[in-house]
C-alpha positions in Angstrom: 132.1 83.2 105.8 128.3 83.4 105.3 128.0 79.9 106.8 130.0 80.9 109.9 127.8 84.0 110.3 124.8 81.8 110.7 126.3 79.8 113.6 125.6 80.4 117.3 129.2 79.7 118.1 132.4 79.4 116.1 135.2 77.3 117.5 138.8 77.1 116.2 141.4 74.6 117.4 144.1 77.3 117.8 144.7 81.0 117.4 146.2 80.7 113.9 143.1 79.0 112.7 141.0 81.8 114.2 143.3 84.2 112.3 142.6 82.4 109.1 138.9 82.7 109.6 139.3 86.4 110.2 141.4 86.7 107.0 138.5 85.1 105.2 136.3 87.9 106.5 134.6 86.4 109.6 134.2 89.2 112.2 132.2 87.4 115.0 133.5 85.9 118.2 135.7 82.8 118.0 136.2 80.3 120.9 139.6 78.6 120.8 139.4 75.0 122.0 142.7 73.0 121.4 142.6 69.4 120.4 143.8 66.8 122.8 144.5 63.1 123.1 144.6 60.5 125.8 147.8 58.9 126.9 148.5 56.0 124.6 150.0 52.5 124.7 150.3 49.6 122.4 151.0 45.9 123.1 154.4 44.5 122.3 152.7 41.8 120.2 151.0 44.4 118.0 154.1 46.4 117.7 156.2 43.4 116.5 153.4 42.5 114.0 153.3 46.0 112.6 157.1 46.0 112.2 157.0 42.7 110.4 153.9 43.7 108.2 155.8 46.6 106.7 159.3 45.2 107.0 160.5 48.0 109.2 164.1 47.7 110.1 165.5 48.1 113.6 168.6 50.4 114.1 167.5 52.7 111.2 165.9 56.1 111.6 162.2 55.9 110.7 160.4 59.0 109.5 156.6 58.8 109.6 153.8 60.8 107.9 150.2 60.1 108.9 147.5 62.0 107.1 145.4 62.3 104.0 147.4 61.6 100.8 146.7 64.9 99.1 149.0 67.3 97.4 148.0 70.2 99.6 149.6 68.3 102.6 153.0 68.8 101.0 154.1 65.1 100.7 156.4 66.1 97.8 158.4 68.2 100.4 158.9 65.0 102.5 160.1 63.1 99.4 162.5 65.9 98.4 163.9 66.0 101.9 164.3 62.2 101.9 166.2 62.5 98.5 168.6 64.9 100.2 169.0 62.5 103.1 169.7 59.7 100.7 172.2 61.8 98.8 174.0 62.6 102.1 174.4 58.8 102.7 171.9 58.7 105.6 170.2 55.3 106.3 166.5 55.8 107.0 163.1 54.5 106.2 160.0 56.5 105.3 156.5 55.4 106.2 153.5 57.2 104.7 150.3 56.1 106.3 146.9 57.3 105.0 144.6 57.4 102.1 143.5 60.1 99.7 143.2 61.3 96.2 146.9 61.2 95.5 147.5 57.7 96.9 148.2 56.2 93.4 151.2 58.4 92.8 153.5 56.7 95.4 153.4 53.5 97.3 151.9 54.2 100.7 150.4 51.9 103.4 146.9 53.1 102.8 144.4 53.7 105.6 145.5 52.2 108.9 142.2 51.8 110.8 143.5 49.6 113.6 144.3 51.9 116.5 147.1 49.7 117.9 148.7 49.4 114.4 148.9 53.2 114.0 150.1 53.6 117.5 152.8 51.0 116.7 153.9 53.1 113.7 154.0 56.2 116.0 156.0 54.2 118.5 158.5 53.0 115.9 159.0 56.4 114.3 161.9 58.6 115.2 160.1 61.6 113.8 156.6 62.4 112.5 157.1 64.6 109.4 154.1 66.8 108.8 154.9 69.7 106.4 151.3 70.6 105.7 150.5 74.3 105.7 146.8 73.5 105.2 146.0 71.8 108.5 145.1 73.7 111.6 145.8 71.5 114.6 146.4 67.9 113.4 145.6 65.2 115.9 148.5 63.1 114.4 151.0 65.5 116.0 149.5 65.0 119.5 149.1 61.2 119.0 152.7 60.9 118.0 153.8 62.9 121.0 151.7 60.7 123.2 153.8 57.8 121.9 157.0 59.7 122.5 157.6 60.7 118.9 158.4 64.4 118.1 157.1 66.1 115.0 158.7 68.2 112.3 156.4 71.0 111.2 156.5 74.1 109.0 157.4 77.2 111.0 154.5 79.6 111.2 151.9 77.1 110.1 148.7 76.5 112.1 150.0 73.0 112.7 153.1 74.3 114.4 151.3 76.5 116.9 152.5 75.6 120.4 155.7 73.9 119.2 159.0 75.3 120.3 161.9 74.2 118.0 164.1 71.7 119.8 161.9 71.6 122.9 158.7 69.8 122.1 159.2 69.4 118.3 161.1 70.7 115.4 160.3 73.5 112.9 161.5 74.1 109.4 160.9 76.4 106.5 158.5 75.2 103.7 161.3 74.7 101.2 
């Protein structure tokens, strides 16, 4: 909080993030400036190459997580949910794209730095799963939406601000 008190302006990406700053003890003014993204597209050639690279099957629901591979992002919640889907006989594939300190625990794609490749993953995904209660306004939610992919977020989290369940995304409890 002492750092924020030295700043000329403090910006937050949404109201919930501003609330967190206030809970930490910051009492100064906060300007809310939401993240945004440009409309996106990807070539069919890149899309096909990405599907082949990670052996993504057509006709199967694809769940996608894009973000830092860190325990605080709740990747274990995704894996537990996928175990439930498997136990219910659902046919799906899960793609986890990113890098981070917990990367060695599960097989992930690793960092995907090619913009068209990550856009291809967004395009292929049926749902971006993002259960983090740590993030404030993740760009991956907007990027996925720009590619026509809805997100599943934790109800009440900063990440979920602006999402109406069943309208422009999906909300769940953090359990």
